[in-house]
N, C-alpha and C positions, 0 to 999 in steps of 0.2 A: 323203411321202418323195420326194425328187428321183429322177429316173430318166433313163435314156438308152438309145439303141439304135443299131444299125448302119443303113446305107443301105437295105437291103431290109426291115428290121424283124424279121428272124428272131432275132437276138441282142439280148436286152434285159438291162438291169441296173438296180439301184437302189442308192442309197447313203444313209447317215444322217449327220447332223451337217454341220458346216462344213468346208471344205477346210483342211488344216494350212497350206497355202501354195498360191499360184497363180503360174505363171511362163510366160513365152514362152521357148522354147528355139530357138536357131539352130544347134545342133550338126549335124554332117553326118549323124549317125544319125537324128535327128528329121526332117531334111529328106527323107531317103530313105523313112522310115516313113510320112510324111504325103503325100509327093509335092508338097510346098509349100516355101516359103522359110523356114518356121518352124513350130513346134508350140505351141499354146496348151494348157497343162496345169493340171489341178487335182490336188494331191497329197492323198490321203486315207489314213487308216489302213486296212490290208488288211481288218481285221474289219468295216469299215463298208461294204464293197462286196460286192454279191452278184449273181451272174448269175441272172436269173429265168426266162429262156426261151432256147431255142436251144442248140446245141452248139458252144462256142467251140473254135478251134484255137489253137495257140501255135507260135511260131518264136523261136529264140534265136540271137544272134550277138554277137560282141565289139564294143563301142563303141570309138571312136577312142582313148579313154583307157585301154582294157584291161578294164573291167568288162563283164560279160555282161548284155545287155538281152534280156528276153523280152517279145515282144508277144503280146497276146491279140486275136484277130480273128474275124470271122464266117466260118464255113466255106462260106457261100453267096456272099456278095458281096465278101468280103475286107476290109471296113472294120475298121481297128484301133480298138478301144474303150479299151484301156488297156495300159500297159507296167509292167514290174517290172525291177529291177536287183539284181545280187548284191553291190553295194558297200555298205559299212557305213552310209553316209548314207541309203540307200534301204531299209534293213532295216525290215520291217513296214509298208511303205506301197505303195500302188498309184498310178500316175500316169495319171489318167483324161484321155483326149483330150477337151478341153472342147467341141469341135464336135459330139460325139456326145450331149451332154446335151440332153434334150428340153424342149419348151416354152420358157418365158422364162428358164430356169435358166442358159443360156449367158451372158446379160447380167450375171449375178452373178460370172462367172469372169474379170473383168478382172485382168491380171497385177499382182503386187507387185514382180516382178523380171524382168529379162531375162538369160538365161543364154547362155553361149558367144557373147557379142557380137562376139568376134573373127571370127566367121563370118557376122555379120549382113550382109545385102545392102547394098551401098553406097547404093542408092537408097531404102533404108528408114530413116526417122529413128527415134531411140530413143523409147520410149513414155514420155511425160512423167510424172514422179513415181515412176518405178520404180528399184529398185536395179539397177545395171549390173555384171554379173560376166563376167570373161573366160572362165571355165569354170563348173563347178558350185559 
């Protein structure tokens, strides 16, 4: 079963099955959450993701489009491991931060789509072969 963890290794999770989707997101919220120019995400059914060790913390705040995003992160090192949103399109799913997937699993997380490309950095080219979306 694929698994992932935070930077310090305290918070661990596992998931079953294949992601429903995989996407790079350039929205302002993902940039703040990751501290990077974009976020690489694997979208999985909520029931397929299970925290196996550690005590996660959560924080919720409105996204620039109005929906509320809740991030789940390690209480020790602060690494965000996944996100959830209250919008209908995100009902029943968890957005796993692909960079937290352990082992070679992150190689399997190449995106099928790029989201919020209107906020993509000018120096960053589009990922070849992906669907380009202005928002979600």
